[in-house]
C-alpha positions in Angstrom: -53.7 -11.1 -0.1 -54.1 -7.4 -0.9 -54.2 -4.9 1.9 -55.4 -1.3 1.6 -53.9 1.1 4.1 -52.9 4.7 4.5 -49.9 5.8 2.4 -46.6 6.1 4.3 -43.6 8.3 3.4 -41.7 5.0 2.7 -44.3 4.3 -0.1 -43.5 7.3 -2.2 -40.8 5.8 -4.5 -42.9 2.6 -5.1 -46.0 4.7 -5.8 -44.2 6.9 -8.3 -42.7 3.9 -10.0 -46.2 2.4 -10.3 -47.7 5.5 -11.8 -44.7 5.9 -14.2 -45.4 2.3 -15.5 -49.2 2.9 -15.7 -49.2 6.4 -17.3 -45.9 6.6 -19.1 -43.3 9.3 -19.2 -45.7 12.0 -20.3 -47.8 11.8 -17.2 -46.4 15.1 -15.7 -47.6 17.0 -18.8 -51.2 16.2 -18.0 -53.3 19.0 -16.7 -54.3 17.0 -13.7 -50.7 16.5 -12.6 -50.0 20.2 -13.0 -53.0 21.1 -10.8 -51.7 18.7 -8.1 -48.1 20.2 -8.1 -47.2 21.7 -4.7 -50.4 20.4 -3.1 -51.1 17.5 -0.7 -54.0 15.1 -0.8 -57.0 15.5 1.5 -56.3 14.3 5.0 -56.8 10.6 5.2 -57.4 10.1 1.5 -53.9 8.9 0.3 -54.1 5.1 0.2 -52.0 2.3 -1.2 -52.8 -1.3 -1.9 -50.1 -3.7 -1.0 -49.6 -7.4 -1.8 -47.3 -9.8 0.1 -44.3 -10.8 -1.9 -43.1 -14.4 -2.2 -40.0 -13.7 -0.1 -41.9 -11.8 2.6 -42.4 -8.1 2.7 -44.9 -6.4 0.5 -45.1 -4.4 -2.7 -47.3 -1.5 -3.7 -49.8 -2.7 -6.4 -52.3 0.2 -6.3 -52.7 3.8 -5.2 -55.4 6.4 -4.8 -54.9 10.0 -3.7 -57.9 12.3 -3.5 -57.4 16.0 -3.6 
């Protein structure tokens, strides 16, 4: 089951790894990434989608951050 919840500080590494896989190594060269540098998302609008793993726990399978 997928659960959507607010992003937590402990999600940052998994979120970044997911974005690296999705957009490749050049993602930081994109204008949209440069505009976000040094800024934080709008309050309450940084979310992650998690899915339960086979051995318990969960993994980040989606993310949205609105600026």
